[in-house]
C-alpha positions in Angstrom: -59.2 96.8 -55.6 -61.8 95.3 -53.2 -64.6 97.0 -55.0 -63.4 95.6 -58.4 -63.3 92.1 -56.9 -66.7 92.6 -55.4 -68.1 93.8 -58.8 -66.5 90.9 -60.6 -68.0 88.4 -58.2 -71.4 90.0 -58.4 -71.4 89.9 -62.2 -70.2 86.3 -62.2 -73.1 85.4 -59.9 -75.6 87.2 -62.1 -74.2 85.4 -65.2 -74.5 82.0 -63.4 -78.1 82.7 -62.5 -78.9 83.7 -66.1 -77.3 80.5 -67.4 -79.2 78.4 -64.9 -82.4 80.1 -65.9 -81.8 79.5 -69.6 -81.1 75.8 -68.8 -84.3 75.2 -66.9 -86.7 75.0 -69.9 -84.2 72.8 -71.8 -84.0 70.5 -68.9 -87.8 70.2 -68.9 -87.8 68.7 -72.4 -88.5 65.0 -72.7 -85.8 62.5 -71.9 -85.9 61.2 -75.5 -84.7 64.6 -76.7 -81.8 64.5 -74.3 -80.8 61.0 -75.4 -80.8 62.4 -79.0 -78.2 65.1 -78.2 -76.5 62.6 -75.9 -75.8 60.4 -79.0 -74.3 63.5 -80.7 -72.2 64.2 -77.7 -70.9 60.6 -77.7 -69.9 60.9 -81.4 -68.1 64.2 -80.8 -66.3 63.0 -77.7 -65.2 59.7 -79.3 -64.8 60.3 -83.0 -64.1 64.0 -83.3 -62.5 65.4 -80.1 -61.1 62.1 -78.8 -62.0 63.3 -75.3 -59.4 61.6 -72.9 -59.0 58.9 -75.5 -55.5 58.0 -74.2 -56.8 57.8 -70.6 -59.7 55.5 -71.6 -57.6 53.2 -73.8 -54.8 52.9 -71.2 -57.3 52.2 -68.3 -59.2 49.6 -70.3 -56.0 47.9 -71.6 -54.5 47.6 -68.2 -57.7 46.6 -66.5 -58.4 43.8 -69.1 -54.9 42.6 -70.2 -56.4 39.4 -71.6 -58.5 41.3 -74.1 -57.5 41.8 -77.7 -57.1 45.2 -79.3 -60.4 44.9 -81.3 -62.2 44.1 -78.0 -60.7 47.2 -76.3 -61.9 49.3 -79.3 -65.5 47.9 -78.9 -65.4 48.6 -75.1 -64.1 52.1 -75.8 -67.0 52.9 -78.1 -69.5 51.3 -75.7 -68.1 53.5 -72.9 -68.5 56.7 -74.9 -72.1 55.7 -75.7 -72.7 55.2 -72.0 -71.0 58.6 -71.2 -73.4 60.3 -73.6 -76.4 58.8 -71.8 -74.9 59.8 -68.4 -74.6 63.4 -69.5 -78.1 63.4 -71.1 -79.8 62.0 -68.0 -77.8 64.4 -65.8 -79.1 67.5 -67.7 -82.6 66.1 -67.8 -82.6 65.4 -64.1 -82.7 69.1 -63.3 -86.1 69.3 -64.9 -87.5 66.9 -62.3 -87.3 69.5 -59.5 -90.6 69.4 -57.6 -91.8 66.5 -59.8 -90.6 63.1 -58.5 -93.1 61.3 -60.6 -91.4 62.6 -63.7 -88.1 61.0 -62.6 -89.8 57.6 -62.0 -91.5 57.8 -65.4 -88.2 58.6 -67.1 -85.9 56.2 -65.3 -87.2 52.7 -64.7 -85.6 51.4 -61.5 -85.4 47.8 -60.2 -84.1 47.3 -56.7 -82.5 44.4 -54.9 -81.5 44.2 -51.2 -83.7 47.1 -49.9 -85.3 44.8 -47.3 -82.0 44.0 -45.7 -80.9 47.7 -45.7 -84.2 48.6 -44.1 -83.8 46.1 -41.3 -80.3 47.5 -40.5 -81.7 51.0 -40.6 -84.4 50.1 -38.0 -81.5 49.4 -35.6 -79.4 52.6 -36.3 -77.4 54.5 -38.9 -76.1 52.8 -42.0 -73.1 53.4 -44.3 -73.5 52.9 -48.1 -70.4 52.9 -50.3 -70.8 53.4 -54.1 -68.6 54.1 -57.1 -68.7 55.6 -60.6 -70.6 52.6 -61.9 -73.9 53.4 -63.7 -75.0 57.0 -63.6 -73.5 58.3 -60.4 -75.1 61.7 -61.0 -78.5 60.1 -60.3 -77.6 59.0 -56.8 -80.2 61.4 -55.3 -82.9 59.8 -57.4 -81.6 56.3 -56.7 -81.7 56.9 -52.9 -85.2 58.4 -53.2 -86.4 55.2 -54.9 -84.7 53.1 -52.2 -86.4 55.1 -49.5 -89.8 55.1 -51.1 -89.7 51.3 -51.5 -88.5 50.7 -48.0 -91.7 52.1 -46.5 -89.6 53.2 -43.5 -86.8 55.5 -44.7 -87.3 59.0 -46.0 -85.2 61.5 -47.8 -84.6 63.4 -44.5 -82.8 60.2 -43.3 -80.3 60.4 -46.2 -76.9 62.2 -46.3 -74.9 62.0 -49.5 -71.3 63.1 -49.2 -69.7 65.0 -52.2 -66.6 67.0 -53.0 -67.2 70.7 -53.8 -66.2 71.9 -57.3 -63.9 74.9 -57.7 -66.1 76.5 -60.4 -69.1 78.3 -58.8 -71.4 77.7 -61.8 -70.6 74.0 -61.9 -71.0 73.7 -58.2 -74.4 75.3 -58.2 -75.6 73.4 -61.3 -74.7 70.0 -59.8 -76.0 70.9 -56.4 -79.4 71.7 -57.9 -79.3 68.7 -60.2 -78.3 66.1 -57.6 -81.0 67.2 -55.2 -83.7 67.8 -57.9 -85.9 64.8 -56.8 -85.7 65.8 -53.1 -87.9 68.5 -51.5 -86.6 72.1 -51.2 -85.7 71.7 -47.5 -83.5 68.7 -48.1 -80.3 69.1 -46.0 -78.5 65.9 -46.7 -76.1 67.1 -49.4 -72.9 67.1 -47.3 -69.4 68.4 -48.4 -66.7 65.9 -47.7 -64.6 68.3 -45.6 -67.4 68.6 -43.0 -68.6 65.0 -43.1 -67.2 64.2 -39.7 -68.8 67.2 -38.1 -72.1 66.3 -39.8 -72.0 62.7 -38.4 -71.1 64.0 -34.9 -74.0 66.5 -35.0 -76.5 63.8 -36.0 -75.0 60.9 -34.0 -78.2 60.5 -32.0 -80.3 60.1 -35.1 -80.7 57.3 -37.6 -79.1 58.2 -40.9 -78.2 56.6 -44.2 -74.7 57.9 -45.2 -73.8 57.6 -48.9 -70.1 57.8 -49.7 -68.8 57.8 -53.4 -65.5 56.2 -52.7 -63.6 55.1 -55.8 -61.9 58.4 -56.6 -58.2 58.9 -56.4 -57.4 60.1 -52.8 -57.8 63.8 -52.4 -54.7 65.8 -51.6 -56.1 66.4 -48.2 -57.0 62.8 -47.5 -54.8 61.5 -44.7 -56.2 58.0 -44.3 -55.2 55.9 -47.4 -54.7 52.3 -48.3 -53.2 50.5 -51.3 -54.9 47.5 -52.7 -55.1 45.5 -56.0 -58.0 46.7 -58.2 -58.4 45.6 -61.8 -54.8 44.2 -61.9 -53.3 47.5 -60.7 -52.0 48.7 -57.3 -54.6 51.3 -56.3 -54.6 53.9 -53.6 -58.0 54.3 -51.9 -59.5 56.6 -49.4 -60.8 55.2 -46.1 -63.1 58.1 -45.1 -66.5 56.3 -45.2 -65.2 53.0 -43.8 -63.4 54.9 -41.0 -66.6 56.7 -40.0 -68.6 53.4 -40.1 -66.0 51.8 -37.8 -66.0 54.8 -35.4 -69.7 55.0 -35.1 -70.6 51.3 -35.3 -72.5 51.3 -38.6 -73.0 48.3 -40.9 -71.6 48.9 -44.3 -73.4 48.3 -47.6 -72.3 48.3 -51.2 -74.5 49.9 -53.9 -74.2 48.9 -57.5 -76.1 50.6 -60.3 -76.3 48.6 -63.5 -77.6 50.2 -66.7 -80.0 47.5 -68.0 -81.2 49.6 -71.0 -81.8 53.1 -72.1 -83.6 54.8 -69.2 -83.5 51.6 -67.1 -81.3 50.5 -64.3 -81.0 47.9 -61.5 -79.9 49.0 -58.0 -78.3 46.2 -56.0 -77.5 46.5 -52.3 -75.1 44.0 -50.8 -73.9 44.0 -47.2 -70.2 44.3 -46.8 -70.1 43.9 -43.0 -71.7 44.4 -39.6 -70.1 46.3 -36.8 -69.7 43.1 -34.9 -67.5 41.6 -37.7 -64.7 43.8 -36.4 -63.3 44.6 -39.8 -60.7 47.4 -40.1 -61.4 50.2 -42.6 -58.8 48.7 -44.9 -60.5 45.3 -44.9 -63.9 47.0 -45.6 -62.4 48.7 -48.6 -60.9 45.4 -49.8 -64.4 43.9 -49.8 -65.9 47.0 -51.5 -63.4 47.0 -54.3 -63.9 43.3 -54.8 -67.6 43.9 -55.3 -67.0 46.9 -57.6 -64.5 44.9 -59.7 -67.0 42.0 -60.1 -69.6 44.5 -61.4 -67.2 46.1 -63.7 -66.0 42.8 -65.2 -69.6 41.8 -65.8 -70.5 45.2 -67.4 -67.3 47.0 -68.4 -68.8 49.9 -70.3 -70.8 51.0 -67.3 -67.7 52.4 -65.5 -66.1 55.8 -65.7 -63.0 55.0 -67.7 -62.1 58.6 -68.5 -61.3 59.2 -64.8 -57.6 59.3 -64.1 -57.9 56.7 -61.4 -54.4 55.4 -61.5 -51.8 58.2 -61.4 
């Protein structure tokens, strides 16, 4: 029995490697090509398959109760167009491995607030909280751009926390993609279950910790808080805010607006300093207020197909 399991795992790994190898030349194709099939994906997801259409409609309707049905329909279509571009850029990103210039040529990035973040980093470690606003799969590239423009921070100072996927192929694909812009020896891709150990191990170093923090609380998440977000009671995780409080880090918000096809604006806003004495719950209240303001300004830019409210 053990031999059969071993053989199956070996065959699955070989198949995963073959699929990844087949994907590589496709990922190297121009971004315009990927946007072309991304439009097709949007059409299939919205008009043919109705991918999570009920979830999207309910989320939008409850989040914007003042909007009429025709407005919700327009927002729904705009969201699926955005989702197609997110998928297209995500696949294309893998083709930027070892070629940072290609990423910067494909995605035009404006930044705001980098100077303030840099000043905080000069003093010690910093916590950045972000959500599924813009293309969250490009966070590795976004952080690389922020570091390059700071003139002080480097990729080795960054640690991005993520949650491991159950499917081995998906896990390997996204790991390679999310770190494509970084060098091969990049070690700042940190699984959420070992985040505390990672921070403890590097507590004497200056680090920039990036926590995506608008997911529904994981089953293993002990620290939770309920707040009002987009007119709905919302359970939130406190992991990133708790670590910031424990280790005395200032907390920043990162917003990523899509300003056009292949163009975005990254906005860094400080949530608090350690001296402010905010509890993790208060930090998350401020984070979600900033995220809600961004969503209300640019609704299609958020991940409405996520089952955020369960």
